[in-house]
C-alpha beads as a LAMMPS data file, in Angstrom:
LAMMPS data file: protein, C-alpha beads

152 atoms
151 bonds

1 atom types
1 bond types

-500.0 500.0 xlo xhi
-500.0 500.0 ylo yhi
-500.0 500.0 zlo zhi

Masses

1 110.0

Atoms # bond

1 1 1 0.029 -0.008 -0.060
2 1 1 1.532 3.521 -0.462
3 1 1 2.144 5.987 2.264
4 1 1 2.804 9.260 2.599
5 1 1 4.445 10.787 4.839
6 1 1 3.342 13.825 7.370
7 1 1 5.993 15.220 8.554
8 1 1 6.945 15.532 12.861
9 1 1 7.374 20.320 11.693
10 1 1 4.153 20.071 10.009
11 1 1 1.992 18.565 12.533
12 1 1 3.456 21.041 15.099
13 1 1 2.311 23.668 13.233
14 1 1 -0.778 22.338 13.292
15 1 1 -1.272 22.166 16.752
16 1 1 -0.598 25.486 17.353
17 1 1 -2.727 27.502 14.836
18 1 1 -5.334 27.542 17.437
19 1 1 -3.067 28.576 19.720
20 1 1 -1.063 31.581 17.850
21 1 1 -4.307 32.523 16.646
22 1 1 -5.410 33.138 20.309
23 1 1 -2.856 35.047 21.011
24 1 1 -2.954 36.985 18.460
25 1 1 -6.801 37.891 18.265
26 1 1 -6.602 37.796 22.264
27 1 1 -4.416 40.993 21.721
28 1 1 -5.007 42.800 19.254
29 1 1 -8.335 43.237 20.261
30 1 1 -7.279 44.970 23.604
31 1 1 -5.677 47.727 21.934
32 1 1 -8.578 49.932 20.450
33 1 1 -10.325 49.425 24.131
34 1 1 -6.917 51.687 25.662
35 1 1 -6.257 54.213 23.053
36 1 1 -10.240 55.889 23.212
37 1 1 -11.000 58.046 26.289
38 1 1 -13.982 56.649 28.064
39 1 1 -15.534 59.356 27.994
40 1 1 -19.599 59.507 27.450
41 1 1 -20.395 57.535 24.669
42 1 1 -19.428 58.561 20.931
43 1 1 -18.275 58.013 17.890
44 1 1 -14.930 57.253 19.684
45 1 1 -15.994 54.447 22.338
46 1 1 -18.080 53.133 18.867
47 1 1 -15.092 52.246 17.114
48 1 1 -13.167 51.588 20.170
49 1 1 -15.936 48.932 20.476
50 1 1 -16.221 47.387 17.736
51 1 1 -12.789 47.605 16.821
52 1 1 -12.468 45.817 20.042
53 1 1 -14.805 43.135 18.613
54 1 1 -13.914 42.072 14.796
55 1 1 -9.954 40.309 15.695
56 1 1 -12.455 38.619 18.063
57 1 1 -15.453 37.462 15.978
58 1 1 -13.026 37.166 13.351
59 1 1 -11.219 34.809 14.929
60 1 1 -14.229 32.972 15.993
61 1 1 -15.223 32.648 12.323
62 1 1 -11.465 31.117 11.433
63 1 1 -11.210 29.410 13.939
64 1 1 -13.533 27.604 13.415
65 1 1 -11.842 26.034 10.475
66 1 1 -8.252 25.667 11.843
67 1 1 -10.640 23.310 14.098
68 1 1 -11.564 21.058 11.245
69 1 1 -9.128 21.501 9.717
70 1 1 -6.511 20.074 12.738
71 1 1 -9.022 17.827 14.930
72 1 1 -9.051 14.620 12.619
73 1 1 -5.115 15.232 12.142
74 1 1 -3.621 11.591 11.804
75 1 1 -1.285 12.781 15.025
76 1 1 -3.254 12.199 17.772
77 1 1 -2.022 14.680 19.591
78 1 1 -2.822 17.833 17.535
79 1 1 -7.320 17.101 17.934
80 1 1 -5.305 17.615 20.932
81 1 1 -3.653 20.072 21.359
82 1 1 -6.317 22.428 19.047
83 1 1 -9.145 21.304 21.094
84 1 1 -8.011 22.950 24.248
85 1 1 -7.837 26.339 22.171
86 1 1 -11.159 25.972 20.941
87 1 1 -12.035 25.310 24.556
88 1 1 -10.229 27.985 26.468
89 1 1 -11.048 30.543 23.240
90 1 1 -15.021 29.483 22.830
91 1 1 -15.298 29.744 26.799
92 1 1 -14.193 32.954 27.418
93 1 1 -16.212 34.075 23.287
94 1 1 -19.120 32.669 25.372
95 1 1 -18.431 34.422 28.817
96 1 1 -18.429 37.741 26.926
97 1 1 -21.220 36.996 24.794
98 1 1 -22.744 36.287 28.008
99 1 1 -22.041 39.169 29.655
100 1 1 -21.015 41.740 27.636
101 1 1 -25.541 41.013 27.079
102 1 1 -25.483 43.391 30.050
103 1 1 -23.069 45.440 30.017
104 1 1 -24.197 49.368 30.364
105 1 1 -22.407 51.463 27.434
106 1 1 -19.345 52.389 29.392
107 1 1 -15.709 51.160 28.100
108 1 1 -14.174 49.975 31.296
109 1 1 -16.422 47.252 31.661
110 1 1 -15.702 46.368 28.218
111 1 1 -12.123 47.074 29.122
112 1 1 -12.054 45.362 32.364
113 1 1 -13.702 41.649 30.967
114 1 1 -10.575 42.377 28.412
115 1 1 -7.975 42.381 30.520
116 1 1 -9.366 39.712 33.315
117 1 1 -9.868 37.652 29.211
118 1 1 -6.527 38.174 29.171
119 1 1 -4.903 37.273 31.953
120 1 1 -6.889 33.776 31.905
121 1 1 -5.830 33.075 28.344
122 1 1 -2.485 34.396 27.112
123 1 1 -0.158 32.986 29.777
124 1 1 -2.111 30.136 29.714
125 1 1 -1.982 29.981 25.727
126 1 1 2.123 30.717 26.184
127 1 1 2.137 27.914 28.309
128 1 1 0.658 25.648 25.929
129 1 1 2.642 26.932 23.103
130 1 1 5.391 26.681 25.426
131 1 1 4.276 22.256 25.538
132 1 1 4.258 22.420 21.932
133 1 1 7.724 23.109 20.589
134 1 1 9.303 21.440 23.277
135 1 1 7.549 18.122 22.928
136 1 1 8.868 15.979 20.452
137 1 1 7.656 15.448 16.768
138 1 1 8.176 12.875 15.020
139 1 1 6.877 12.347 11.116
140 1 1 3.673 10.298 10.832
141 1 1 2.805 7.582 7.943
142 1 1 -0.725 7.946 6.396
143 1 1 -2.318 5.948 3.455
144 1 1 -2.467 8.087 0.674
145 1 1 -6.157 6.943 0.637
146 1 1 -6.151 8.919 4.083
147 1 1 -8.608 11.809 4.131
148 1 1 -10.968 9.744 1.398
149 1 1 -11.156 6.382 4.097
150 1 1 -10.902 9.224 7.291
151 1 1 -14.195 11.266 5.731
152 1 1 -16.149 7.171 4.996

Bonds

1 1 1 2
2 1 2 3
3 1 3 4
4 1 4 5
5 1 5 6
6 1 6 7
7 1 7 8
8 1 8 9
9 1 9 10
10 1 10 11
11 1 11 12
12 1 12 13
13 1 13 14
14 1 14 15
15 1 15 16
16 1 16 17
17 1 17 18
18 1 18 19
19 1 19 20
20 1 20 21
21 1 21 22
22 1 22 23
23 1 23 24
24 1 24 25
25 1 25 26
26 1 26 27
27 1 27 28
28 1 28 29
29 1 29 30
30 1 30 31
31 1 31 32
32 1 32 33
33 1 33 34
34 1 34 35
35 1 35 36
36 1 36 37
37 1 37 38
38 1 38 39
39 1 39 40
40 1 40 41
41 1 41 42
42 1 42 43
43 1 43 44
44 1 44 45
45 1 45 46
46 1 46 47
47 1 47 48
48 1 48 49
49 1 49 50
50 1 50 51
51 1 51 52
52 1 52 53
53 1 53 54
54 1 54 55
55 1 55 56
56 1 56 57
57 1 57 58
58 1 58 59
59 1 59 60
60 1 60 61
61 1 61 62
62 1 62 63
63 1 63 64
64 1 64 65
65 1 65 66
66 1 66 67
67 1 67 68
68 1 68 69
69 1 69 70
70 1 70 71
71 1 71 72
72 1 72 73
73 1 73 74
74 1 74 75
75 1 75 76
76 1 76 77
77 1 77 78
78 1 78 79
79 1 79 80
80 1 80 81
81 1 81 82
82 1 82 83
83 1 83 84
84 1 84 85
85 1 85 86
86 1 86 87
87 1 87 88
88 1 88 89
89 1 89 90
90 1 90 91
91 1 91 92
92 1 92 93
93 1 93 94
94 1 94 95
95 1 95 96
96 1 96 97
97 1 97 98
98 1 98 99
99 1 99 100
100 1 100 101
101 1 101 102
102 1 102 103
103 1 103 104
104 1 104 105
105 1 105 106
106 1 106 107
107 1 107 108
108 1 108 109
109 1 109 110
110 1 110 111
111 1 111 112
112 1 112 113
113 1 113 114
114 1 114 115
115 1 115 116
116 1 116 117
117 1 117 118
118 1 118 119
119 1 119 120
120 1 120 121
121 1 121 122
122 1 122 123
123 1 123 124
124 1 124 125
125 1 125 126
126 1 126 127
127 1 127 128
128 1 128 129
129 1 129 130
130 1 130 131
131 1 131 132
132 1 132 133
133 1 133 134
134 1 134 135
135 1 135 136
136 1 136 137
137 1 137 138
138 1 138 139
139 1 139 140
140 1 140 141
141 1 141 142
142 1 142 143
143 1 143 144
144 1 144 145
145 1 145 146
146 1 146 147
147 1 147 148
148 1 148 149
149 1 149 150
150 1 150 151
151 1 151 152
């Protein structure tokens, strides 16, 4: 039977994709929240709120694609790391939706939520990436028709 090889380097990259997306989206989302003044609901507040939410929403959508591509990777550790990164991100985004529904129009509530979420997610994500990059990743041999068999 013919086989193909999935490199260890490729597996490591796939395992880290979700965490890297988490790191970038949450980091970028905080910037506009602290650039504008929190004096009343004005154009600055609206722009900061939108610019703080856009990276989170874009990554929410993009992360679903990353999850779908990597959850059933030939190296099961890729799926494991992807699933845990998803748990962390989706839990914080779900909490944001629930809590922000009740936020008054005051930027400080969004800043506080971002600070708490970043304090939870960023160190955990950095630790996860550190763990991923310290693990030994070996090449994996798979049948040439792996995709066809796997998706039946």
